[in-house]
N, C-alpha and C positions, 0 to 999 in steps of 0.2 A: 387311734383312740378318739372316741366322741367326747365332746365337751359335756361335763356333768350338768344336769339341769337343776341341781341343788334342791331336789325334791325327793322325798321318800314316798314311794307308792306301796299300796297293800295289794298283794296278789294272792290268789287262791288256786292251788293245784289239787285236783280230785283224783285220788288213787281208787280206781274202780275195779273190783273183782267180780267176775261173772260166777255163775253157779258151778263152774269147773275149777274155781279158784285160780283163774288166770287174770293177769293184770293188763289193763288197756293202756298202751303207750302209743304216742304218735311221733313221727320224725319231723321236728320243727324246721321251718324255713322262713326266711325274710323277717326275722326278729332276733332279739338277743337269744343266744343259745342255738343259733342256726346249725342244723346238722345233728343236733342231739335229740335223744328220745325223752319225751316228757308226757305227763298226763294232760287231759283237758283242763282248762282253767283260764284265768285272766284277772284283770284288775277289778277291784271292788269299786262300784260306782257310788257317787255321793248319795247318802240317804238309804243305801241298800244294806240289808242285813246279810250275814254270812251265808245262810242257807239260800236266800234269794239269788245271791251271786253264783253259788255252786250250781243251782238248778238252771239258771240262765246260761252260764258259760258252757256247761256240758251239752245243753240242748243246741246252742248256737254252733258248737264245734263238732259234735259227733252225732247229734240227733237222738241222743238217749234222754229219756224223760225220767228225772229223779223226783218228780212231784210226790210220789207215794213211797219213796225210799227215805232212809234216815241217815244222811251223810253227817259225819261228825269230824271235828278238828282233832287231829292226833299229834300235831307238831307245829311249832312256830320257829322260824329261822330269820336271821338277818343276812340277806344275800346282796352282795355288791358285785356288779358286773363292770369292772373298770374299763374294759375295751369299748363298751357301749355307753359309758357314763351314766349307768342306771343303778339305782339302789331300791331294793324292795324289802319289806317285811313280808315274808312268804308264809302263808298258812297252808299246811299240808292237811288235807281232809281225806277221809276214807268212806267208801260206801260199798257194801256187798249187795249186789243186785239180787232181788228175790225171784226174779224171772229174767232170763237172758234177753237182751236186746241187741240188735245188729248195730255196730258202729259204722257210721257213714262218713265219707269224706265231704263234709259240708263246706269247708273253707280251704280249698286246694291251694290258695295263695299263701296260707299260713302253715299248712301241714302237708307233707308229701304222701303220708299213708298212716293208717291206724292198724295196729295189730294187737292180738292177745298173746301174752307171754306167761310161761310157767316160772315159778320162783327160781329154779336153777338154770333158767335159760334167758335171763334178761339181756337186752341188747346193749351195745356200747357205741358211742359214749352216751351216758345219761345226762339229762339236763341238771345243772348245778344243784338246785334245791332237792331234787330226787336223789342224786348221788349222795348229798350230805345226809339225807334222811336214812338211806340204806347203809351208810357207814356206821350208824349207831343204833339202828332199830331194824326189826324185821316186820314188814307189813303183815306177813302171814302169822306172826305171833300176836301182833296187836289186834288183828282181825279174826281171831278165833271164832268160828261159827258156833 
């Protein structure tokens, strides 16, 4: 177990649905949640608003441009990762792409692969904030087109 840094970070995960209603998830590596499947996202930078963070992180991690999309926050969670000594307030956001874009493996040192999944075929294990979200909500109900 890592020593806690006594700091709470703000993280944003962006649940992206393509025009086929498939969810984009990546297999995390070399970070907390190693080996789990989670959405693109990351830490909120000082002075950055939520949409700026979502647009930046998604572009950095998968090469998808959300500039003309309308991501919105759909859940807020308190996530503690005791094994890594990390504590996050996690904002779960959603965006439905108006035009499909190819997900690219831009940061292979952080993610092994990106894949699109149907609602009834989600991979396991899911990243803790995503698992918590799906335990009490359905993205597909929240994101009715």
